[in-house]
C-alpha positions as a Markdown table, in Angstrom:
| # | Residue | x | y | z |
|---|---|---|---|---|
| 1 | Met | -20.3 | 4.7 | -14.1 |
| 2 | Ala | -17.3 | 3.9 | -11.9 |
| 3 | Glu | -19.4 | 4.3 | -8.8 |
| 4 | Trp | -22.0 | 1.9 | -10.2 |
| 5 | Ile | -19.3 | -0.6 | -11.1 |
| 6 | Gln | -18.0 | -0.6 | -7.6 |
| 7 | Ala | -21.4 | -0.8 | -6.1 |
| 8 | Ala | -22.6 | -3.6 | -8.4 |
| 9 | Ala | -19.4 | -5.6 | -7.9 |
| 10 | Arg | -18.9 | -4.8 | -4.2 |
| 11 | Asp | -17.8 | -8.4 | -3.5 |
| 12 | Arg | -15.3 | -8.4 | -6.5 |
| 13 | Gly | -13.3 | -5.2 | -5.6 |
| 14 | Val | -10.0 | -6.2 | -7.1 |
| 15 | Glu | -11.6 | -7.5 | -10.3 |
| 16 | Ala | -13.6 | -4.3 | -10.7 |
| 17 | Ala | -10.8 | -2.0 | -9.8 |
| 18 | Glu | -9.3 | -1.7 | -13.3 |
| 19 | Leu | -12.6 | -1.0 | -14.9 |
| 20 | Ala | -13.6 | 1.5 | -12.2 |
| 21 | Ala | -10.2 | 3.2 | -12.5 |
| 22 | Phe | -10.7 | 3.5 | -16.2 |
| 23 | His | -14.1 | 5.2 | -15.8 |
| 24 | Tyr | -12.9 | 7.5 | -13.1 |
| 25 | Gly | -10.0 | 8.5 | -15.4 |
| 26 | Gln | -12.5 | 9.2 | -18.2 |
| 27 | Ala | -14.6 | 11.3 | -15.9 |
| 28 | Leu | -11.5 | 13.3 | -14.9 |
| 29 | Ala | -10.4 | 13.6 | -18.6 |
| 30 | Tyr | -13.9 | 15.1 | -19.4 |
| 31 | Gly | -13.5 | 17.8 | -16.8 |
| 32 | Glu | -14.8 | 16.3 | -13.6 |
| 33 | Asp | -13.1 | 18.2 | -10.8 |
| 34 | Asp | -14.7 | 16.7 | -7.7 |
| 35 | Pro | -11.9 | 15.9 | -5.2 |
| 36 | Asp | -13.8 | 12.8 | -4.1 |
| 37 | Val | -13.7 | 11.5 | -7.7 |
| 38 | Arg | -10.0 | 12.2 | -7.9 |
| 39 | Arg | -9.5 | 10.3 | -4.6 |
| 40 | Arg | -11.5 | 7.3 | -5.7 |
| 41 | Ala | -9.7 | 7.2 | -9.0 |
| 42 | Phe | -6.4 | 7.2 | -7.1 |
| 43 | Glu | -7.5 | 4.4 | -4.8 |
| 44 | Ser | -8.9 | 2.4 | -7.7 |
| 45 | Leu | -5.6 | 2.7 | -9.6 |
| 46 | Leu | -3.6 | 1.5 | -6.6 |
| 47 | Thr | -6.0 | -1.4 | -6.2 |
| 48 | Ala | -5.7 | -2.2 | -9.9 |
| 49 | Ser | -1.9 | -2.0 | -9.6 |
| 50 | Asp | -1.9 | -4.5 | -6.7 |
| 51 | Ala | -4.1 | -6.8 | -8.8 |
| 52 | Ala | -1.7 | -6.6 | -11.7 |
| 53 | Phe | 1.3 | -7.1 | -9.4 |
| 54 | Ser | -0.3 | -10.2 | -7.9 |
| 55 | Arg | -0.7 | -11.8 | -11.3 |
| 56 | Ala | 2.9 | -10.7 | -12.2 |
| 57 | Asp | 1.8 | -8.3 | -14.9 |
| 58 | Phe | 4.4 | -5.8 | -13.9 |
| 59 | Glu | 4.0 | -3.6 | -16.9 |
| 60 | Ala | 0.3 | -3.0 | -16.2 |
| 61 | Ala | 1.1 | -2.5 | -12.5 |
| 62 | Lys | 3.6 | 0.2 | -13.3 |
| 63 | Thr | 1.2 | 1.9 | -15.7 |
| 64 | Gln | -1.5 | 2.0 | -13.0 |
| 65 | Ile | 1.0 | 3.3 | -10.4 |
| 66 | Glu | 2.2 | 6.0 | -12.7 |
| 67 | Arg | -1.4 | 7.1 | -13.4 |
| 68 | Ala | -2.1 | 7.1 | -9.6 |
| 69 | Leu | 1.0 | 9.3 | -9.0 |
| 70 | Glu | -0.4 | 11.8 | -11.5 |
| 71 | Leu | -3.5 | 12.1 | -9.3 |
| 72 | Ala | -1.8 | 11.8 | -5.9 |
| 73 | Asp | -1.9 | 14.7 | -3.5 |
| 74 | Asp | 0.9 | 15.2 | -1.0 |
| 75 | Asp | -0.8 | 12.8 | 1.5 |
| 76 | Asp | -1.4 | 10.0 | -1.0 |
| 77 | Arg | 1.9 | 10.3 | -2.9 |
| 78 | Pro | 4.0 | 8.1 | -0.4 |
| 79 | Ala | 1.6 | 5.1 | -0.8 |
| 80 | Ala | 1.9 | 5.2 | -4.6 |
| 81 | Gln | 5.7 | 5.7 | -4.4 |
| 82 | Leu | 5.9 | 2.7 | -2.1 |
| 83 | Ala | 4.0 | 0.6 | -4.6 |
| 84 | Leu | 6.5 | 1.8 | -7.3 |
| 85 | Ala | 9.5 | 1.0 | -5.1 |
| 86 | Arg | 8.1 | -2.5 | -4.4 |
| 87 | Leu | 7.7 | -3.0 | -8.1 |
| 88 | Glu | 11.3 | -1.8 | -8.8 |
| 89 | Tyr | 12.5 | -4.2 | -6.1 |
| 90 | Thr | 10.6 | -7.1 | -7.4 |
| 91 | Glu | 12.0 | -6.6 | -10.9 |
| 92 | Gly | 15.5 | -6.5 | -9.5 |
| 93 | His | 16.0 | -2.7 | -10.0 |
| 94 | Trp | 17.3 | -2.4 | -6.4 |
| 95 | Asp | 19.1 | 1.0 | -6.9 |
| 96 | Ala | 15.9 | 2.5 | -8.4 |
| 97 | Ala | 13.9 | 1.1 | -5.5 |
| 98 | Leu | 16.4 | 2.6 | -3.0 |
| 99 | Glu | 16.2 | 6.0 | -4.7 |
| 100 | Glu | 12.4 | 5.9 | -4.5 |
| 101 | Leu | 12.4 | 4.8 | -0.9 |
| 102 | Ala | 14.8 | 7.7 | 0.0 |
| 103 | Leu | 12.3 | 10.1 | -1.6 |
| 104 | Ile | 9.4 | 8.6 | 0.5 |
| 105 | Asp | 11.4 | 8.7 | 3.7 |
| 106 | Ala | 12.1 | 12.4 | 3.2 |
| 107 | Gln | 8.4 | 13.1 | 3.0 |
| 108 | Leu | 7.2 | 11.2 | 6.0 |
| 109 | Gly | 6.4 | 12.8 | 9.3 |
| 110 | Pro | 6.0 | 11.5 | 12.9 |
| 111 | Asp | 2.4 | 10.3 | 12.3 |
| 112 | Asp | 3.5 | 8.0 | 9.5 |
| 113 | Ala | 5.0 | 5.3 | 11.7 |
| 114 | Glu | 3.5 | 2.3 | 9.8 |
| 115 | Leu | 4.4 | 3.6 | 6.4 |
| 116 | Leu | 7.9 | 4.4 | 7.6 |
| 117 | Ser | 8.2 | 0.9 | 8.9 |
| 118 | Asp | 7.2 | -0.5 | 5.6 |
| 119 | Val | 9.7 | 1.8 | 3.8 |
| 120 | Leu | 12.5 | 0.8 | 6.1 |
| 121 | Ala | 11.7 | -2.9 | 5.8 |
| 122 | Leu | 11.8 | -2.8 | 2.0 |
| 123 | Arg | 14.9 | -0.6 | 2.0 |
| 124 | Ser | 16.6 | -3.2 | 4.3 |
| 125 | Arg | 15.9 | -6.0 | 1.9 |
| 126 | Ala | 17.2 | -4.0 | -1.1 |
| 127 | Glu | 20.3 | -3.0 | 0.9 |
| 128 | Trp | 20.9 | -6.6 | 1.8 |
| 129 | Leu | 20.7 | -7.7 | -1.9 |
| 130 | Thr | 23.1 | -4.9 | -2.9 |
| 131 | Gly | 25.7 | -5.9 | -0.3 |
| 132 | Arg | 25.0 | -3.0 | 2.1 |
| 133 | Trp | 24.7 | -5.3 | 5.0 |
| 134 | Asp | 25.4 | -2.8 | 7.8 |
| 135 | Asp | 22.7 | -0.5 | 6.4 |
| 136 | Ala | 20.4 | -3.4 | 6.0 |
| 137 | Phe | 20.7 | -4.3 | 9.7 |
| 138 | Thr | 20.3 | -0.7 | 10.8 |
| 139 | Asp | 17.2 | -0.2 | 8.7 |
| 140 | Ala | 15.7 | -3.6 | 9.7 |
| 141 | His | 16.0 | -2.5 | 13.4 |
| 142 | Ala | 14.7 | 1.0 | 12.6 |
| 143 | Ala | 11.6 | -0.6 | 10.9 |
| 144 | Val | 10.8 | -2.4 | 14.1 |
| 145 | Ala | 11.5 | 0.6 | 16.3 |
| 146 | Ala | 9.3 | 2.8 | 14.2 |
| 147 | Leu | 6.3 | 0.7 | 15.4 |
| 148 | Asp | 7.2 | 1.2 | 19.1 |
| 149 | Gly | 4.2 | 2.5 | 21.0 |
| 150 | Leu | 1.6 | 1.4 | 18.4 |
| 151 | Pro | -1.0 | -1.2 | 19.2 |
| 152 | Glu | 0.1 | -4.7 | 18.5 |
| 153 | Ser | -1.2 | -6.4 | 15.4 |
| 154 | Trp | -4.1 | -8.7 | 16.0 |
| 155 | Ile | -2.2 | -11.2 | 13.9 |
| 156 | Val | 0.4 | -12.3 | 16.5 |
| 157 | Gly | 1.8 | -15.8 | 16.6 |
| 158 | Thr | 0.5 | -18.7 | 14.6 |
| 159 | Pro | -2.8 | -18.6 | 12.7 |
| 160 | Ala | -4.4 | -20.8 | 15.3 |
| 161 | Glu | -3.3 | -18.3 | 18.0 |
| 162 | Ala | -4.7 | -15.4 | 16.1 |
| 163 | Ile | -8.1 | -17.2 | 15.7 |
| 164 | Glu | -8.1 | -18.0 | 19.3 |
| 165 | Lys | -7.5 | -14.4 | 20.2 |
| 166 | Leu | -10.3 | -13.2 | 17.9 |
| 167 | Val | -12.7 | -15.7 | 19.4 |
| 168 | Lys | -11.9 | -14.6 | 22.9 |
| 169 | Glu | -12.3 | -10.9 | 21.9 |
| 170 | Ala | -15.7 | -11.7 | 20.3 |
| 171 | Glu | -16.8 | -13.6 | 23.4 |
| 172 | Ser | -15.7 | -10.7 | 25.6 |
| 173 | Glu | -17.6 | -8.2 | 23.4 |
| 174 | Gly | -20.7 | -10.5 | 23.6 |
| 175 | Lys | -20.5 | -10.5 | 27.4 |
| 176 | Lys | -20.2 | -6.7 | 27.5 |
| 177 | Glu | -23.4 | -6.3 | 25.4 |
| 178 | Lys | -25.5 | -8.4 | 27.7 |
């Protein structure tokens, strides 16, 4: 059922996420043990939590994150924990957010540069708000440094510059195909 919902409402992913997450959860509760179903349930729950967060339904967002954490494997756990830390931060529970961010940081390896940067950036903001200014500056700089060596984002500069860059890349690709 969850797969059908996602296929039928492909263009309405966020809107269908909570419904799909419910049905994936039901399948798991009835004994489904396919790792792919577990993974899709996890992803649907995180998408549903983002949707709830964006409409400021923080209680629903937390419920979805907690359900995602129950399904998370070691590789998925940091993403769900970051969603929880972001929620704690938004609700003004900065010490709880900092605790969660420290847990995530301890789990990350050298291949997790982007996630590490996100963790450090959020930690920097929480540290700033709790009066830990030196730590905030250190983590803000570390967040940028974590991205050293990675390809630059395609969104650089103003939106007009980003569009111009995309157009040039598309034109370049078109010339290569001829």
